[in-house]
N, C-alpha and C positions, 0 to 999 in steps of 0.2 A: 798163682799167676806168674807167667814167665817174666824175667827181668826186662826183656825187650818189648813187652806188650805196652802199647800206648794206653794211657789211662783216660777213660771218659767217665766223668762223674754222672751218675744217674740215681734214680730213687732207690734202687736195690742196693747199689754199692754204698750210697750214702747211709743207708740203714745199717749195713755191716760196720761202717766206720764209726757210726754213732755208738755202737756197743763198745768198740775199741776205745773211743774217747771216754766213755763213761767208766771204763776200767782204769782210767788214769794214764792212758797211753799218750806220751808227749809227742811222738813222731811216728809216722808210718815209714818203715825203712825199705831199703832197696828190694828185698825179696818179696815184698807185698805190693808196693805201689809205684815202683820207679819207672820212669820213662827213659829212653835212650838220651834225649836231650835235656833231661831234668837234672837237678842237682843232688838227686839221691834221696831226698826226704820231702815230705809235705808237712808243714807245721801244724800243731794241734789247733791253733787259732783258725787256720784255713778250714780244717775239717769241721770244727764247731760252727763256723759261719755258713758252710755249705748246708749242714743239717738244718740250721735255723732258717736259711733262705728258702730251702725247698719246702719246709713246713708252711711257708707263706705263699706257696704256689709259684716260686721263682724257678727258672731253669738255669742250671749251672753246668758248664762243660769245661773240662780241663784236658789239654793234650790233643785238641782237634787238629787233624791233618799233621800230626807229629810235631806241632809247635809247642814250645814251653810257655803256655799262656792260658789264661782263664777268660771265658766268655760268659756273660750273665745276661739273661733276658727277663724283663719284667713285662708281662703281657696279660691283658684281660682274658684272652682266649685260653691261656694256661691257668687261669683262676687266681692271679696274683691278688692278695688282699692285705698287704702289709703297709700300704700308705707310704708317706715320706720316711717313716721310721725304718722301714725295711732297707732303704738305701744306705743307712748308717752301718750296716753289716759289711758293706763292700770293702771297708778299709782293712779288713783282716784277710782278704783273699790273696793268694799267692799269684804273682805275675798277672794281675788283672789288666787285660789288654783292651777288651771290647765290652761296652755296655749298650744294650738294646732296651729302649723304654717305649712301650706301646700300651701303657695302662692309664686309665682315667683316674686311678687311685693315687696318682703322684702329681703334686702341684708344681708350679713354677719354682716356688721357694725350695722345694725338696731337692732340686737340681744343684743347690749350693754345695752339697756334700761332695760332689764330683771333683771339686778343686783340690781335695786332699788325696787324690789318687794319682801319684806322679808317673805311673807306668801306663796310664790310659792313653791309647793312640786312636781309638775309633769309637764314635758315638752314633747310634742310630735312633733318631726320633721320628721316623717315618710314620705317618698316619696319626700322629699325636695331636693333642689339643694345646700344646704349649704356645706361649706368646713371646713377645719381645722381652718380657721380664725373665722368662726362663733362659732365653738366648744370651742374656747378659751373663749368666753364670757359665754358660758354655764358652763364652768369649774369654774366660779366664784360664781355659785349659790349653796352655801354650804348647803342650806336647802333642796335640791332636794332629793327625795326618789325614784322617778320613772322617767325613761328617755327612749324614743322610738326613735331610729335612723334607723329604718327599711327602706330599699330601698333608703338610702342616697347615691347618686352616687359619692359624693365628700368626702366620708369617708376615712380618711388616718390614718396611725399609729401615726403621729404627733397629729392629732386631738384627738385620743383616749388618748394619753399621757396627753393632757391638761385637762382631766377629773380627774386627780389624787387627786384633792382637794375636790371631792364630797364625803366627809366622812360619809354621811348618805344615800348614794345611795344603795337601796336594790333590785331594780328591773330594769333590762336593757333588751331592745329588740333591736336586730340587725339582723333582718330577711332580706333575699334576698340582702345581701351585699357581697363584696369581702374583705376578711380580711387576714392579715398575723399573724403568731404566735407571732411576736413582738408586734403587736397591742393588742392581748389578754394579753400578759405579762404585759402590762401597767395597767391592771385592777386588778392585783392580790392583791393589798393592799386595795382595796375597800371592803366594807362589803356586797358584793352582795350575795343575797339569791336566786334570781330568774333570770335566763338568758334564753332568747329565741334566737336561731340561725337558725330558720327554713329557709331552702333553701339557707343558707349562703355558700360561697365558701371560704375554709380556706386551706392555704398551709401547716400548721403544727398543727395537732390536739393535739399534746403532751402538748402544752401550756395551754390547758384546765385544766390540772391537778393542776395548781397553784391556782385555784379558789376553795379553800377548804371549804369555808363557804356556798357553794351552797346547797340549799334544793330543788330547782326545775330547771331542765334543759330540754329544748326541742331542739332536733336536727332533727325535722320532715323535710322530703324531702331533707336532706343532703345525697344525693345518693353516694357521694364519701367517706362517713364515712363507713369504712369497718372493717372486723375482726381484722386486724392488728392495727387499730386505737383504738379499744375498750379497750385496756389495760389502757388507760388514765382514764377510768371511775373508776378504782379500788381505786384511790386516793380520790375520792369524797365520802367519807364515810358518810357524813351527808345527802346525797340525799334522798328525800322522794318521789319525782315525776320525772319520767324520760320518755321522749318520743323518741323512735327510729323509729317512723312511717316512712315508705318508705325510710329507709336507706339501705346501702349495707351489713348489718349485716346478718350472717348466724348462723347455729348451733355452729360452732367453736368459733365465737366471743361472744356468750352468756355465755360462761364459766366464764367470769369476773364478772357476776352478782351474783354469788354464795355468795360473801362476802358482798354484799350491803344489809345488813339485816334491814336497816331502811326504805327501799322502801315501800311506801304505794300505789303508782299508777304507773303502767308500761304499756306503749303503744308500742306494737310490730306489729301493723297493717301493712299489705303489705310488710312484710319482708319474706325472703326465709327460714324460719325456719320450722322444722319438729317436730315430736313427740320426737325425740332424743334431740332436742335443749331445751326442757322444763325441762330436768333433773336438770340443775343448779339452777332452781327456787325453788327447794324443800325446801330450808332453809329460804325462804322469808316469814316468818310466820306473818309478819305485813301487808302483801299485802291486800289492800281493793278493788282495781280495776285492772283488767287484760284484755287487749284488744288484741285479736289474729285474728281479722277480716282479711281475705285475705291471710292467711298463708297456709302452706301445712300440717297441722296436721290432723290426721285421728281419734285420740281419745285415743289411748293406752297411749300416753305420759301424759295425764291429770292425771294419777296416781300420778305424782309429786306434785299435788296440794293438796294432802290429808291432810296435816298438816296446811293448811291455814285457821285457825279458825276465821279469821276476813274478809275473802273475801266476798264482798257484790255485786260486779258487774263483770260479765264475758261475754265477747263478743267473740264467736267462729263462727260468721256468715261468709258466703262465704268461707267456708273451706270444704274439703272432709270428714268432721266429720261423723262417723258412730255410730251405737247404742252402741258400746263398750265404746265410750266416755261418753255416758249418765250414764253408771254405775258409773264412777268416779265423774261426776258432781252431781249425786244424793246424794253423801256423803257430799257435801258442804252445810251444813244446815244453814249457815248464809247468803246465797245468797238472795238478794232482787230483782235483775235485771239480766236477762239472755237472750242473743240473739242467737238463733239457726237458723236464717234465711238462706236460700240457702245452706243447708247442706243435707247429705244423710241419715238423721234419718228416722225411720219408726214409725208406731203406736205402735209396740211392745216395742220399746225402751223407749217410754214415761212413761211406768210403773216405770222406774228407778227414776223418778223425784218425786215420792210420799213423799220422805223425806224432800223436800224443803218447809217446813211449813211457812217460812217467805217470800217466793217469791211473789213479787207484780207485776212485769212486765215480760212478756215472749213473745218473738217473734218466731213464727213458719212459718212466711211468706216464700213463694217460696220453700216450701217443699212438700212432697207427703203425709203428714199427712191427715187423713180422720176423719169422725165422730167418728170412733172407738177410735182413738187416743185422740181426744178432750174429750171424755167421761172420760178418765183417769185423766184429770186435776181437777176433782171434789175433788181430794185429797189435793188440794192446797188452804187452807182456806183463805189466805191473797191475793189471786190473784185479781188484779184490772184492769190490762191492758193486752190485748192478741192480738198479731198480727197474722192474718190469711190471709193476702193478697196473692192472687194467690195460694191458696190451694184448694183441692177438698171438703173442709168442707162445708156442706149444711147449709141452714138456720135452718133446723130442728135440726141439731147437735148443732148449736149455741144456739138455744132456750132451748135445753135440758140442756146445761151448765148453762144457766141463771136461771134455776129453782133452782139450788143449790147455785149458786154464782151470785145473782141478780145484783150486782154492777159492774160487769166486763164490760169494754168498749173496743173498739179497741185501739191499742197502741197510737193513736193520739187523743184519747177521742171521736172518732166517734162511733156511735152505733155499737154494735157487729153484730147485725142482718142486713144483707144487704137489701137495698131498691131495689126491683126487678121491680119496675114500669118503 
C-alpha cells in the first residue's frame, strides 16, 4: 500500500490486521497503514478493537474523506449483536470522532460508556428507540458538536432538557419527531447554528424564536407550519439558509421574509405561492440560491429579483412560467445554474437569456423548445450542461449547438446527441 493511501477499515483489511496482531505486532507502521494526515502508526489496541467490533457486526471506518478520525456504526441492518457490552470496545479506538447507533440491541443504560470518549464530536441516534434516560447520558458529552435525534420515538421534553450541558453543540437534527414548544425552549441556551426539523410535528412554533443563533433552519415537509406561524422567523435575524419546502406557507406568510436580509439560500418548493408572493423577496440582495419548483408563479413576479446581484442558482421548474418570466431572468447576469424544466416557455422567450454570460447549467427538459430555441443558446459562452429530455429538439439541432459550444453535455454528463440505434 502506498504511504499516501487513505486507510479505510473493512472486513478484508481487518482480517489481515488480525493476523498481524496475532503475531504480536505492536503497531502498524508507515509503509503498511499510514495516512497523510495520520501520526504514522495505528496502535495495537485499536486494531484488536476493530477486529472484535466487526466480529459483532459493527461497521468501522478510519480515514474517511482524508480525515484522521474513526467512525463506528452499530446497526441492526448490518447485523450487530453485541448488546451494551460491544460499546465498551470503543475506548480503544484511535481518534474516535463519530458514533452511529441504530440497534435495538443497545439499551439506554448502554449509552453511559460514551462519556469516556473525549474525542467524540458527533452522535447519530436517528431511528432509534432510546428515551429520556438515554439522552441523559448524551447530555454529559460536553464535546459534542453534532447530534442527530431524527425519528426517535421516545423523544420527550425531559430528554431535551438533559441536553442543556452541550455547550459546543452547533448542529441538531430532529426530523420526523413529535415535539412540544417546551422541548424547544430547553434548547435556547445552546449555541445551535443549524437545526433540521423536517417532517416534525410541533404544537407551538413560537418557541423557535428563542434560537437566535441559528444560521440554517429546515422545516421541509412541516405541512402544519402555516402563515400565522411564519412570524416567528422574523426573530431569527442571523439565518442564512431557510427551507420552507412543502410547508403550508402562502403569499401572506412570505411577508415576514422581507427583513431577513442575511438569507443566502431559500427553498420554497411545493408551496402555494404566486407571483405576488415574491414581492417581499426584493430586499434579499445576498440571496445566492432560490428554489421555486412546483409553485404557482407565471413569471411577472420575478421582477422582484432584479437587485439580486449575487444570485447563482434559480429553480423555477414545474411551474406555469411563461416567456415574460424569461425577461426578468435574463437580467440576472450572475446565474450559473437555471432550471426551466416543465414550464410554458417557448423558442421566442429563449432570446431573453442572451445576457446570462456565466450560465453553466440549463435545463429545458419537458418543454416545447425546438431546434430554433436551442440555436439561441449559442450566446451562452460558459454553457456546459444542457437538459433537453422530452423536447422536440432533433439531433441535428444538438449537433449545430456543439459546433459552437463543443464541450456541452447533457445535464447528467450524458452525450448531448442522442443514440438513435
